[in-house]
C-alpha positions in Angstrom: 44.4 2.9 -32.1 47.8 2.5 -30.6 48.2 6.2 -30.1 51.4 5.9 -28.1 53.3 4.2 -30.9 51.7 6.4 -33.6 52.8 9.5 -31.7 56.2 8.0 -30.8 55.9 9.1 -27.2 57.9 6.3 -25.6 57.7 5.6 -21.9 56.9 8.5 -19.5 57.4 8.1 -15.8 57.2 10.4 -12.7 60.9 11.1 -13.2 60.2 12.9 -16.5 59.8 16.6 -15.9 56.2 17.7 -16.2 57.0 20.0 -19.2 58.4 17.1 -21.1 55.1 15.2 -20.7 53.1 17.6 -22.9 53.0 17.3 -26.7 51.4 18.9 -29.7 50.3 16.8 -32.6 48.9 17.4 -36.0 45.4 16.1 -36.6 45.6 13.3 -39.1 43.5 13.3 -42.2 40.1 11.7 -41.8 41.1 9.0 -44.3 44.5 8.2 -42.6 45.2 4.6 -41.6 45.1 3.8 -37.9 48.7 2.5 -38.3 50.0 5.7 -39.8 52.4 7.8 -37.7 51.1 11.1 -36.3 53.6 14.0 -36.4 54.2 15.1 -32.8 56.6 17.2 -30.8 57.0 18.5 -27.3 55.4 21.8 -26.4 57.5 24.9 -26.2 57.2 27.6 -23.5 56.7 31.3 -24.4 58.1 32.9 -21.2 57.2 36.4 -22.5 53.6 35.4 -23.0 53.4 33.8 -19.5 54.8 37.0 -18.0 52.3 39.1 -19.9 49.5 36.9 -18.7 50.7 37.4 -15.1 50.8 41.2 -15.6 47.1 41.0 -16.7 46.1 40.0 -13.2 44.8 43.1 -11.4 47.2 44.0 -8.6 50.3 42.4 -10.2 53.0 45.0 -10.8 56.0 42.9 -11.8 56.4 39.4 -13.2 59.4 37.2 -14.1 59.6 33.5 -15.0 62.4 30.9 -15.4 62.7 27.2 -16.1 64.5 25.5 -13.1 67.2 22.9 -13.3 64.6 20.2 -12.6 62.6 21.3 -15.6 59.8 22.9 -13.7 58.5 26.4 -14.5 58.9 28.9 -11.8 57.4 32.5 -11.5 57.7 35.4 -9.2 55.2 38.3 -9.1 55.3 41.5 -7.1 51.8 42.7 -6.1 50.2 45.8 -4.6 50.1 45.5 -0.8 46.4 46.0 -0.8 45.6 43.5 -3.6 44.9 40.5 -1.4 46.5 38.3 -4.0 48.0 34.9 -3.2 49.6 32.2 -5.3 46.3 30.2 -5.7 44.3 33.2 -6.8 46.9 34.2 -9.4 47.1 30.7 -10.8 43.3 30.4 -10.9 43.2 33.7 -12.9 45.8 32.9 -15.5 44.3 29.5 -16.1 41.8 31.4 -18.3 44.6 32.8 -20.4 47.2 30.0 -20.7 47.3 26.2 -21.4 47.8 24.1 -18.2 51.4 23.3 -18.9 52.2 27.0 -18.9 51.0 27.6 -15.4 54.1 28.2 -13.2 54.6 25.9 -10.2 55.9 27.2 -7.9 54.5 30.7 -8.2 55.7 33.1 -5.6 53.8 36.2 -4.6 56.0 39.0 -3.2 54.9 42.0 -1.2 58.0 43.9 -2.1 59.6 45.1 -5.5 61.8 42.7 -7.4 65.4 42.4 -6.2 67.8 43.1 -9.1 71.5 42.9 -9.8 73.6 45.9 -10.4 73.1 45.1 -14.1 69.4 45.3 -13.7 68.7 41.6 -14.0 66.1 39.9 -11.8 67.9 38.2 -8.9 65.9 35.0 -8.6 68.0 33.4 -5.9 67.8 36.4 -3.6 64.1 36.7 -4.0 63.6 32.9 -3.4 65.6 33.3 -0.1 63.3 36.2 0.9 60.3 34.0 0.1 61.6 31.2 2.3 62.0 33.6 5.2 58.6 35.2 4.6 56.9 31.8 4.5 58.7 30.5 7.6 57.8 33.7 9.5 54.1 33.2 8.8 54.0 29.6 10.0 53.9 28.3 13.5 56.4 25.9 15.0 54.0 23.0 14.4 53.4 24.0 10.8 57.1 24.2 10.2 57.6 20.7 11.6 54.8 19.4 9.3 56.3 21.2 6.4 59.7 19.5 7.0 58.0 16.1 7.3 56.2 16.6 4.0 59.4 17.8 2.3 61.3 14.8 3.5 58.5 12.4 2.5 58.1 13.9 -1.0 61.8 14.8 -1.6 60.6 18.3 -2.2 62.2 21.7 -1.4 60.8 23.1 1.9 60.7 26.5 0.1 57.9 25.2 -2.2 55.7 24.4 0.8 53.6 26.9 2.7 50.6 26.7 5.0 48.3 26.6 1.9 50.2 23.9 0.0 48.2 20.9 -1.3 49.8 17.6 -0.4 48.6 15.9 -3.6 49.6 18.7 -5.9 53.1 18.6 -4.4 53.3 15.0 -5.6 51.7 13.1 -2.8 49.2 10.2 -3.1 47.0 8.1 -0.9 49.8 5.7 0.1 52.1 8.6 1.0 49.3 10.2 2.9 49.3 7.1 5.2 53.1 7.6 5.7 52.5 11.3 6.5 50.0 10.3 9.2 52.6 7.9 10.6 55.4 10.4 10.7 53.2 13.1 12.3 52.3 10.6 15.0 55.9 9.5 15.4 57.6 13.0 15.4 54.8 15.1 16.9 52.9 12.7 19.1 49.7 13.7 17.4 47.3 10.9 16.2 45.8 12.1 12.9 43.8 9.7 10.8 44.3 9.3 7.0 40.7 10.1 6.4 41.0 13.4 8.4 44.1 14.4 6.4 42.3 13.6 3.1 39.2 15.6 4.0 41.4 18.5 5.2 43.1 18.7 1.8 39.8 18.5 0.0 38.3 21.3 2.1 41.4 23.4 1.6 41.2 23.1 -2.2 37.5 24.1 -2.1 38.2 27.2 0.0 41.1 28.3 -2.2 39.1 27.7 -5.4 36.2 29.8 -4.0 38.5 32.5 -2.8 40.3 32.6 -6.2 37.1 32.9 -8.2 35.9 35.7 -6.0 38.9 38.0 -5.9 41.1 38.1 -9.0 40.4 40.3 -12.0 42.1 40.6 -15.4 43.4 43.9 -16.5 42.4 44.9 -20.0 45.3 47.2 -20.4 48.9 46.6 -19.2 51.7 49.0 -19.1 
């Protein structure tokens, strides 16, 4: 069917921002020729709709989004201190309301009100610095060392990685998992097999998914 040429997509690689890899196309007529071009364009983000979806999660009191310089969608939410919400739970909940490309990653959950400028604008950079300090404070020395190893291996920002981060969702693969095991052994003196790392990631995904389905609720009325 030569869909790629009919849609005019061109070549997409890992260097292409994830938001630029999603397209919307018009369904061709049933009698259309298989060589006929199909009208297609990149998806567009509705940041207001994403923020409203985040505010629909029970326990979320504030929400703000932005598109980062690398093309990734980032979000911050402030939550009630007794909500028990974390990033995985919030993402799992809004997946019911938004298309996959509109799910922010990273999504930071704050236990404090938004930091704002004197003009009343959300101060994203200050809040990100607070998140970095908050994540680092909750991790042990060994976890911080593993975090830095992963960040260097994946060329990722350490601030995006916490104790619950999924190596594969951060951009890792089975080959890089082998390198991760090597660097952990080299820098920490701990012999961890690739199979053990793989199963640890799988078990963690399962636990987060189970926790997410059990805790989050959607508010029917916001504001």
